[in-house]
C-alpha positions in Angstrom: -2.6 -23.1 -39.9 -0.2 -25.7 -38.4 2.4 -27.7 -40.2 1.2 -31.3 -40.9 4.5 -32.6 -42.3 5.9 -33.7 -39.0 7.6 -36.8 -40.3 6.9 -36.8 -44.0 10.4 -35.6 -45.0 12.0 -38.7 -43.4 9.8 -40.9 -45.5 10.7 -38.9 -48.6 14.4 -39.5 -47.8 14.0 -43.2 -47.6 11.9 -43.4 -50.8 14.2 -41.2 -53.0 17.4 -42.7 -51.6 16.3 -46.3 -51.4 18.1 -47.6 -54.4 21.3 -45.8 -53.6 21.3 -46.9 -49.9 19.8 -50.3 -50.0 23.0 -52.3 -50.4 24.9 -50.2 -47.9 22.1 -50.6 -45.3 22.1 -54.4 -45.8 25.8 -54.6 -45.3 25.6 -52.4 -42.2 23.0 -54.5 -40.6 25.0 -57.7 -41.1 28.2 -56.1 -39.7 26.5 -54.5 -36.7 26.0 -56.9 -33.8 27.4 -58.1 -30.5 29.9 -60.4 -32.2 31.2 -57.6 -34.4 31.5 -55.3 -31.5 33.4 -57.8 -29.5 35.8 -58.4 -32.3 36.2 -54.7 -33.0 38.3 -53.4 -30.1 39.3 -50.2 -32.0 35.6 -49.2 -32.2 35.4 -48.9 -36.0 32.0 -50.5 -36.1 30.6 -48.4 -33.3 32.0 -45.3 -35.1 30.3 -46.4 -38.3 27.0 -47.0 -36.5 27.1 -43.6 -34.9 27.9 -42.0 -38.3 24.9 -43.9 -39.8 22.6 -42.7 -37.1 23.8 -39.1 -37.6 23.2 -39.4 -41.3 19.6 -40.7 -40.7 18.9 -37.4 -38.9 19.9 -35.3 -41.8 17.6 -34.3 -44.6 17.9 -36.0 -47.9 19.2 -32.8 -49.4 22.6 -33.4 -47.7 22.8 -37.0 -49.0 21.8 -35.9 -52.5 24.5 -33.3 -52.6 27.0 -35.9 -51.7 26.3 -37.5 -55.1 25.1 -34.6 -57.3 25.5 -36.6 -60.4 22.3 -38.4 -59.4 20.3 -35.2 -59.7 18.5 -34.5 -63.0 18.7 -30.7 -63.5 15.5 -30.9 -65.5 16.9 -28.8 -68.4 14.0 -29.7 -70.6 11.3 -28.8 -68.0 9.9 -25.3 -68.5 9.5 -24.9 -64.8 13.3 -25.0 -64.4 14.5 -24.0 -67.9 12.3 -20.9 -68.3 11.2 -19.7 -64.9 13.8 -17.9 -62.7 14.4 -19.3 -59.2 12.5 -16.3 -57.6 9.2 -17.3 -59.4 9.7 -21.0 -58.5 10.0 -19.9 -54.9 6.6 -18.3 -55.1 5.2 -21.4 -56.6 6.7 -23.6 -53.8 5.4 -21.2 -51.1 1.9 -21.3 -52.5 1.8 -25.0 -53.2 3.1 -26.0 -49.8 1.0 -23.7 -47.7 -1.4 -25.6 -45.4 -5.1 -26.0 -46.5 -8.2 -27.5 -44.9 -9.1 -31.0 -46.0 -12.6 -30.5 -47.2 -13.2 -34.2 -47.4 -12.8 -34.6 -43.7 -14.9 -31.7 -42.3 -15.3 -31.4 -38.5 -18.9 -31.6 -37.2 -20.4 -28.1 -37.2 -21.4 -28.2 -33.5 -17.9 -28.9 -32.2 -16.4 -26.1 -30.1 -13.3 -25.9 -32.3 -15.0 -25.7 -35.7 -14.8 -22.2 -37.2 -13.4 -20.4 -40.3 -9.9 -21.4 -41.0 -10.4 -24.5 -38.8 -13.2 -26.3 -40.6 -11.2 -29.5 -41.1 -7.8 -31.0 -40.4 -5.0 -29.1 -42.0 -2.9 -30.7 -44.8 0.2 -29.8 -46.8 0.7 -31.1 -50.3 4.0 -32.8 -49.5 3.6 -35.1 -52.5 5.1 -32.3 -54.5 8.4 -33.1 -52.9 8.2 -36.7 -54.3 8.1 -35.6 -57.9 11.9 -35.3 -58.5 15.2 -34.6 -56.7 15.5 -31.1 -58.3 12.1 -30.1 -56.8 13.0 -31.6 -53.5 16.3 -29.7 -53.3 14.6 -26.4 -53.8 11.5 -26.9 -51.7 12.3 -29.4 -48.8 12.4 -26.6 -46.2 9.4 -24.7 -47.5 6.6 -26.5 -45.5 8.3 -25.4 -42.3 9.1 -21.9 -43.5 5.6 -20.9 -44.7 3.4 -22.7 -42.1 3.2 -21.8 -38.4 3.5 -24.0 -35.4 0.1 -24.0 -33.7 -0.1 -23.9 -29.9 -3.2 -24.3 -27.8 -3.0 -22.9 -24.3 -6.5 -23.3 -22.9 -9.3 -25.7 -22.5 -8.8 -29.1 -24.2 -12.3 -28.9 -25.8 -11.0 -26.2 -28.2 -8.3 -28.5 -29.7 -9.3 -30.0 -33.0 -8.3 -33.6 -33.7 -6.1 -35.1 -36.4 -3.6 -32.3 -36.4 -0.6 -34.0 -34.8 1.7 -31.1 -34.7 -0.5 -29.1 -32.4 0.8 -28.5 -28.9 -1.3 -28.3 -25.8 -0.5 -27.9 -22.1 -1.4 -31.6 -21.6 0.7 -32.9 -24.4 3.7 -30.7 -25.1 5.5 -33.6 -26.6 3.5 -33.5 -29.8 6.2 -31.4 -31.3 8.6 -34.3 -31.1 7.1 -35.6 -34.3 9.3 -33.0 -36.0 13.0 -33.8 -36.5 15.3 -31.1 -35.1 16.2 -29.7 -38.6 12.5 -29.4 -39.4 11.7 -27.7 -36.1 14.6 -25.4 -36.6 13.2 -23.9 -39.8 9.9 -22.8 -38.3 9.7 -19.0 -38.1 6.1 -18.3 -37.1 3.7 -19.4 -34.3 -0.1 -19.4 -34.1 -1.1 -19.2 -30.5 -4.6 -19.8 -29.3 -5.1 -18.9 -25.6 -7.7 -18.4 -22.9 -7.6 -15.0 -21.2 -6.7 -16.4 -17.8 -3.8 -18.3 -19.4 -2.7 -15.2 -21.2 -2.7 -13.2 -18.0 -1.0 -16.2 -16.2 2.3 -16.5 -18.2 1.3 -18.0 -21.5 3.5 -15.6 -23.5 6.6 -17.0 -21.7 5.5 -20.6 -21.7 4.9 -20.7 -25.5 8.2 -19.0 -26.1 9.9 -21.9 -24.3 8.0 -24.4 -26.4 9.2 -22.7 -29.6 12.7 -22.2 -28.3 12.8 -18.4 -28.9 15.9 -17.8 -26.8 18.0 -20.3 -28.6 16.8 -19.1 -31.9 17.6 -15.5 -31.0 21.2 -16.5 -30.1 21.7 -18.5 -33.3 21.9 -21.9 -31.7 21.3 -25.2 -33.3 18.2 -27.3 -32.7 18.9 -30.4 -30.6 15.4 -31.8 -30.1 13.3 -31.5 -27.0 13.6 -31.7 -23.2 11.9 -34.4 -21.2 9.2 -31.8 -20.4 8.6 -31.3 -24.1 10.2 -27.8 -24.5 12.5 -27.0 -27.3 16.2 -27.6 -26.9 18.8 -25.4 -28.6 22.5 -25.3 -27.9 25.6 -23.6 -29.5 27.1 -25.3 -32.5 30.0 -27.6 -31.7 32.0 -26.7 -34.8 35.5 -26.9 -33.3 34.8 -30.2 -31.5 33.2 -31.7 -34.6 36.1 -30.7 -36.8 38.6 -32.2 -34.4 36.6 -35.4 -34.1 36.3 -35.6 -37.9 40.0 -35.2 -38.3 40.8 -37.9 -35.7 38.3 -40.3 -37.3 39.8 -39.6 -40.8 43.4 -40.2 -39.5 42.4 -43.4 -37.7 40.5 -44.8 -40.7 42.9 -43.9 -43.5 44.6 -47.3 -43.5 41.3 -49.1 -43.7 39.4 -46.8 -46.1 39.7 -49.2 -49.0 38.3 -52.2 -47.2 35.6 -50.6 -45.0 32.5 -49.4 -46.8 30.4 -48.8 -43.7 32.2 -45.8 -42.3 31.2 -42.1 -42.7 29.8 -40.5 -45.9 31.6 -40.3 -49.2 34.8 -38.4 -49.2 35.8 -35.3 -51.0 38.0 -32.3 -51.1 38.5 -30.1 -48.1 36.5 -27.3 -49.7 33.6 -29.7 -50.5 33.6 -31.0 -47.0 33.5 -27.4 -45.6 30.6 -26.6 -47.9 28.7 -29.6 -46.7 29.4 -28.8 -43.1 28.2 -25.2 -43.7 25.0 -26.5 -45.3 24.3 -28.8 -42.3 24.9 -25.9 -39.8 22.6 -23.7 -41.8 19.8 -26.3 -41.8 20.0 -27.0 -38.1 20.4 -23.3 -37.0 17.2 -22.1 -35.4 15.4 -19.5 -37.5 14.1 -16.5 -35.5 10.4 -16.4 -34.7 9.4 -13.2 -36.5 5.6 -13.7 -36.7 3.1 -14.4 -34.0 -0.7 -14.7 -34.2 -2.5 -14.4 -30.9 -6.1 -15.7 -30.9 -8.9 -15.6 -28.4 -12.2 -17.4 -29.3 -15.6 -16.5 -28.1 -15.3 -18.7 -25.0 -11.8 -17.5 -24.0 -12.9 -14.3 -22.3 -13.4 -13.9 -18.6 -17.0 -12.7 -19.1 -17.9 -14.8 -22.1 -21.0 -16.4 -20.4 -22.5 -13.0 -19.3 -25.6 -11.8 -21.0 -24.9 -9.0 -23.6 -27.0 -6.5 -21.7 -25.2 -7.2 -18.4 -22.0 -6.2 -20.1 -23.5 -3.0 -21.2 -24.5 -2.1 -17.6 -21.5 -3.5 -15.7 -17.8 -3.4 -16.8 -17.2 -6.6 -14.8 -19.6 -8.4 -17.1 -18.2 -7.0 -20.3 -15.4 -8.2 -22.6 -12.1 -6.6 -21.6 -8.4 -6.9 -22.3 -5.5 -4.9 -21.0 -1.8 -5.9 -21.6 -0.4 -3.8 -18.7 -2.2 -5.6 -15.9 -1.7 -9.2 -15.0 -5.3 -9.9 -13.7 -8.5 -8.4 -14.9 -11.0 -10.9 -13.5 -11.5 -9.0 -10.2 -14.2 -6.4 -10.0 -11.8 -3.8 -8.8 -9.6 -4.3 -11.9 -12.4 -4.8 -14.5 -12.2 -1.1 -15.5 -8.4 -1.2 -16.2 -8.9 -1.4 -20.0 -10.9 1.8 -20.1 -8.5 3.5 -17.7 -5.5 2.6 -19.8 -7.3 3.8 -23.0 -8.0 7.2 -21.4 -4.4 7.6 -20.3 -3.0 6.7 -23.7 -5.4 8.8 -25.6 -4.5 11.8 -23.5 -0.8 11.2 -24.1 -0.1 10.5 -20.4 2.5 7.9 -19.2 1.7 4.3 -19.5 -0.5 3.5 -16.4 0.9 1.1 -13.8 -2.5 0.4 -12.1 -0.8 0.6 -8.6 0.8 -2.8 -9.1 3.7 -3.7 -6.9 7.0 -4.9 -8.4 6.1 -8.6 -8.2 2.7 -8.0 -10.0 4.4 -6.0 -12.7 6.4 -9.0 -13.7 3.2 -10.7 -14.7 2.0 -8.1 -17.3 1.7 -10.1 -20.5 2.3 -6.9 -22.6 5.8 -6.5 -21.2 6.9 -10.1 -21.8 7.6 -9.8 -25.5 10.9 -7.9 -24.9 12.4 -10.9 -23.1 10.7 -13.9 -24.7 9.9 -12.8 -28.2 12.7 -10.4 -29.1 12.7 -11.0 -32.8 9.1 -10.4 -33.6 8.4 -8.3 -36.7 4.7 -8.8 -36.8 2.0 -9.6 -34.2 -1.6 -10.3 -35.3 -4.3 -10.1 -32.6 -7.4 -12.1 -33.6 -10.4 -11.7 -31.3 -13.8 -13.5 -31.6 -17.1 -13.2 -29.9 -20.9 -13.5 -30.4 -22.4 -10.9 -32.8 -24.6 -9.9 -29.9 -21.5 -8.7 -28.1 -20.0 -7.0 -31.1 -20.2 -3.5 -29.5 -18.1 -4.7 -26.6 -15.6 -6.2 -29.0 -15.4 -2.9 -30.8 -14.4 -1.2 -27.6 -11.6 -3.7 -27.0 -10.4 -3.1 -30.6 -10.5 0.7 -30.1 -8.4 0.3 -27.0 -6.0 -2.1 -28.6 -5.1 0.4 -31.4 -3.3 2.4 -28.8 -1.3 -0.5 -27.3 2.4 -0.8 -27.7 4.6 -3.7 -26.8 8.2 -2.9 -25.9 11.0 -4.9 -27.6 14.7 -4.7 -27.3 17.0 -2.0 -28.8 14.5 0.8 -28.6 11.9 -1.0 -30.7 8.2 -1.6 -30.1 5.3 -3.4 -31.6 2.6 -0.9 -32.5 -0.7 -1.0 -34.5 0.1 -0.6 -38.2 -2.7 2.0 -38.7 -4.7 -0.2 -41.0 -8.4 -0.8 -40.2 -9.3 -4.1 -38.5 -10.2 -7.0 -40.7 -13.6 -8.5 -39.9 -15.1 -12.0 -40.5 -18.7 -12.6 -39.7 -19.8 -16.2 -39.7 -22.6 -18.6 -38.7 -22.1 -21.8 -36.8 -24.4 -24.5 -35.3 -27.8 -23.7 -33.7 -26.6 -25.1 -30.4 -23.3 -26.1 -28.7 -22.9 -28.5 -25.8 -21.9 -25.8 -23.4 -25.2 -23.8 -24.0 -27.2 -26.4 -22.1 -24.6 -27.0 -19.4 -24.4 -23.3 -18.6 -28.0 -22.4 -19.2 -27.2 -20.0 -22.0 -30.2 -19.2 -24.2 -29.3 -15.8 -25.5 -26.8 -17.0 -28.1 -29.8 -18.3 -30.1 -31.5 -14.9 -30.2 -31.6 -13.0 -33.5 -28.4 -11.0 -33.9 -30.2 -7.6 -33.7 -32.0 -8.4 -30.5 -29.3 -7.0 -28.2 -28.2 -4.1 -30.3 -28.5 -2.4 -33.7 -28.3 -4.7 -36.7 -24.9 -4.6 -38.5 -25.0 -5.0 -42.3 -21.6 -3.7 -43.1 -19.9 -7.1 -43.3 -21.5 -10.0 -45.2 -21.7 -13.5 -43.6 -18.7 -15.6 -44.7 -19.1 -18.8 -46.6 -16.5 -20.9 -44.9 -17.7 -24.5 -45.5 -18.8 -26.2 -48.7 -22.4 -25.3 -49.4 -23.5 -28.9 -49.5 -22.0 -29.8 -46.1 -25.3 -29.6 -44.3 -24.1 -26.9 -42.0 -27.3 -24.8 -42.1 -25.4 -21.5 -42.4 -27.8 -19.9 -44.9 -29.5 -16.7 -43.9 -32.8 -18.3 -43.1 -31.5 -21.3 -41.2 -31.1 -21.5 -37.4 -27.6 -20.7 -36.5 -25.6 -18.8 -33.9 -23.7 -15.9 -35.4 -20.1 -14.8 -34.5 -17.6 -12.2 -35.5 -13.8 -12.1 -35.6 -11.8 -8.9 -35.7 -8.1 -8.7 -36.3 -5.4 -6.0 -35.8 -1.8 -6.1 -36.9 1.1 -4.7 -34.9 4.4 -4.2 -36.6 8.0 -3.5 -35.3 9.2 0.1 -35.3 11.3 2.5 -33.4 9.8 3.6 -30.1 9.7 7.3 -31.3 7.8 6.2 -34.4 5.3 4.2 -32.4 4.8 7.2 -30.0 4.2 9.5 -33.0 1.6 7.1 -34.5 -0.3 7.0 -31.2 -0.2 10.8 -31.0 -1.6 11.2 -34.5 -4.3 8.6 -33.8 -5.3 10.6 -30.7 
């Protein structure tokens, strides 16, 4: 799920603070102009304009806390008077988690339509409009509980009407988020083609989300011209000096100039305000990553299921310790790696030279995703190829991904989760590629699997023909979770599994 509140909070700020700021904004507009600038050699108007622009970049919470008397603490509301803050946090998390807009369903025969992506994602940001007390507690929640969604693959798999989504052709979509909003994201949902995954996608997406700056505790500054995240160290000392200089230069005019910086206060209050601003803009570490491959993202996705059973080069395969698996001579790397790990031998290097080793996607988490606590691997294919996917999942359970400080990501030991679903009877690429086997009955190319029921993932009246008797292609998604642990613990888990 991606965040869909890219600019909503700025609208909330204007609505809730309209009455308080209206007169001040009118005065500022009248005073700000060429004539005023020419008659203001000391630069007070320019300073005030800069302060105003800076204030507009701040969330409403900062402005509200400048005038706390305007906040109704809702002492007669049971939500605030009877429930502890911890329970309210759970309510905000649930209420502000993204959901599919069932009134705007995507066409069933589109490449991107699937469970969890049946319609544009929405977030109930109207909750933040109810009152200032709710806003103060929940204004960061939409960004904390919803992941940033990144597509690194063919543009046909990118669903429309989700403006926050980032793609290789339009990295600037993330600019719809203000820096403080972007800073509070802590999870990424990454959907990638296999050749992009093996071609540096792990590093590219980390630059898009600004993982390095987040890891170092830097503040969000926006985005580069290329669309990548920009983080830099906080300029606390310089800001304090500038504030002191501005205060000293404006003391004599403070009674007559109403357009300068925010309302004054004690030194302690100003320090508290500054600490709040720093906390809001400080990049939160990316601790959760979901890595998805759909049915058309594999090297051999167009191959007939039986061809994959006879030839490893035509089968689904995935190996994190080799940078290219599309060549026939490397198509058996996954099974070779599985055999080595199961026997407890050293991690295979597949005779790669030093340059080739740098491209191994399984080794890129240490440098580019150092703060990960949880990695979810979600793999999808046709039900006719489920046996091939089962082999990939079995191999993946022995994978480990090195991190810093003697830590690794390793399978958590829980069984894989499975979603079986039905889509359209035909997709555009079937005809283009001459693929007829996806329309065969699911048991035609292997034993029938009845252990997992078909999911109901769209409204039953949506005309999607997903009932058991209707013509529909059938797919399966399987997920594994990898969690952060000490390397010795990860090695022990692999040994026990073997």
